[in-house]
C-alpha positions, 0 to 999 in steps of 0.5 A: 182348210187343210191345204191352207194349213200346210201352205202356211206351215211351209211358208213359216219354214221357208221364211224363217229369219234363221234366228233361233226361237225359244223352245220347250227344252225339257228333261224327263225328271225321273221320280226317286226315293228321296226329296229333290234338293237344290243341288239336283236342280242345279244340274238341270240348270247347267244344261240350260233346260227351261222345263222338266217333266215330273212323272208320278206313277200309278201301278197295275198288276197286269194289263188286264187288271182294272185297278190302278193303285196310286199315291200310296205309302208303298211307292217311292216319294217322287212317285206320289202326289206329295213327292210330285208337288215337292219336285214341282215347287223346287223346280219352279223356284228355280225358274224351270217350267213343268209338264206334269205327266202321270204315268202307269207302270204295269207289273214286270214292265209290260207295255202300257199300249197293250192294256185291254180289259176282257169284259164291259164290266171290267172296262167300266171299272178300269175307266173309273179307276183311270179317271180318279188317277188322272183327275187327282193329278189334274187337280195337282197341276192346277194347284201348282199352276204348271203350264202343261198337263199330260193326260196319258202316256202310250195307251194305244189299246185303251184309246182305240177301244174306248174313244168316247171315254177319252172325249168325255175325260178331256172335258172333265179334266178341263173343268179341273185344270185350266192350262194346256193339255197333251197326250204322249202317244207312242211313235207308231200310235200318234197318227191314229189318236182321235182327240188331237183337236181337243188338246193343245199339243200333239204329243209324241214319244219320238222313238222312230227307227232311223238307221240300221247302222252301228254308228250312224252319221248325223247325215244318215240319221237326218235322212232317216228322219225324212219319211217320219217328219213328213207324216208328223207335219201332215198330222200337225197340219190337219189338227192345227197344233204344234207338236211336242216330243213328250219324250225323245232319247237314244241309248249310248249303244251300238245300233241305237237308232235301229229300235230306239224304244228298247228299254230291256237289258239289251247289252249292245256295246257302249257307243257314246258317239252314236248317242251324240250323233242321234241327239245332233240329228234330232235337234237339227231336224226339229228345233228350228221348225215353227210348228215344233214346240220342243221336247223332253229328253229321256231320261234325267236322274236326280242324282246326277253324280251317280248317273250315266257315265262313259261305261253306261249304255242306257238312255240317260245323257248324264256325264256323257258327251251327249250331255254337252250336245243338249247343253249347247242346243238348249242354250241356242233355243232358249230366251 
């Protein structure tokens, strides 16, 4: 059956008519201190996005602490359940679909993929805490009728150490939420995620290393994708699922495709062309593929006029040449 699936995927790729197909053209809509207003959403519409990831947060003191604190009055408005609902409803009012993607933030920005409890008792406590967190937002996803719910983001050690918990959790989530499910696996994690067959999309945060060049060309970046793309297709085929890039993006800096996951304060020189080339390459490699569902640009701040700009070397494409690339590509692959 796996061979038949691969043959089918290859057939789709080879026989594509050449016409652009509608994709999930999304932005990662960053939670803010304030409510979203129409002018904020208008900027999302201008880049032809048809979807947005809304991302409320739960917080942990450290990667070995079993309690997740969420939906409190000490959080920013957009990080709470009330804020997420307000964001969702205004986006939907404007015809923008939503993926609800609750995430964990560990104190001082420690990587969530390393979350590991020290004892069985702590694991059980943490599992109970995560279940309360994720089911609370699954209920919000059902209430607001969002079409996609993401059950976790970059939690490799949690998944690896407690796979049976995740199988049970997915069953519980499906009892609460009736839409489509995904999980946002890190770029080096997705091949080992054990529950893809139980979800609707293979979710990948697509920060794959592609080139060591300071300003790689589009051709160099497309060549850099080939080894990763083959493996992505293999996982999609084995699980008979479409792939969704739950996050994708590049900083506007030198060597942007060498370690695209870097979120520290690395101050490589601003390089707007490198970000443009990387965006063009990922669109050209994936958006025409039938097995590929689309993706969410990392990241998009609601205060557009204060975000990004030509002196900024961070991830956002806002007010940079990369924004125009996104605008044109999203238009090409929309209804």
